[in-house]
C-alpha positions as CSV (number, residue, x, y, z in Angstrom):
1,X,-39.4,-17.4,3.2
2,X,-36.7,-18.8,1.0
3,X,-34.6,-21.9,1.7
4,X,-31.0,-22.1,1.9
5,X,-29.4,-25.2,0.3
6,X,-25.9,-26.2,1.4
7,X,-23.9,-28.2,-1.0
8,X,-21.5,-30.8,0.5
9,X,-18.5,-28.8,-0.8
10,X,-19.7,-25.7,1.0
11,X,-20.2,-27.6,4.3
12,X,-16.7,-28.9,4.0
13,X,-15.2,-25.5,3.4
14,X,-17.1,-23.6,6.2
15,X,-15.7,-26.1,8.7
16,X,-12.1,-24.9,7.9
17,X,-13.2,-21.3,9.2
18,X,-12.6,-20.5,12.8
19,X,-15.7,-20.9,15.0
20,X,-16.2,-17.3,15.9
21,X,-16.3,-16.2,12.3
22,X,-18.3,-19.3,11.1
23,X,-21.1,-18.3,13.5
24,X,-21.1,-14.8,12.1
25,X,-21.5,-16.3,8.5
26,X,-24.3,-18.7,9.6
27,X,-26.1,-15.7,11.1
28,X,-25.8,-13.5,8.0
29,X,-26.9,-16.5,5.7
30,X,-30.0,-17.1,7.8
31,X,-30.9,-13.4,7.4
32,X,-30.7,-13.9,3.6
33,X,-33.4,-16.7,3.8
34,X,-35.8,-13.7,4.2
35,X,-34.8,-12.1,0.9
36,X,-35.8,-9.4,-0.2
37,X,-36.2,-8.1,3.4
38,X,-32.5,-8.3,4.3
39,X,-32.2,-5.6,6.9
40,X,-28.8,-5.7,8.5
41,X,-27.0,-7.4,5.6
42,X,-24.9,-5.5,3.3
43,X,-26.3,-6.7,-0.1
44,X,-25.1,-4.9,-3.3
45,X,-26.3,-5.4,-6.8
46,X,-23.9,-6.8,-9.4
47,X,-22.1,-4.3,-11.6
48,X,-20.3,-4.7,-14.8
49,X,-22.6,-7.5,-16.1
50,X,-25.2,-7.0,-18.7
51,X,-28.7,-7.8,-17.6
52,X,-27.8,-7.8,-14.0
53,X,-26.9,-11.5,-14.0
54,X,-23.5,-12.8,-13.2
55,X,-22.1,-14.9,-16.1
56,X,-20.1,-18.0,-15.4
């Protein structure tokens, strides 16, 4: 199982989201901890990037 690390900036930003939506987001992120077995989460591969990796 993977570990989800939250940065302080992400913690502050998620506090600004209404509680109902925030709970849904937390539930979906918890499902991602079991990657690649992510049943129930709409995960799509990146497109338009060479090598399948996003460039920043």
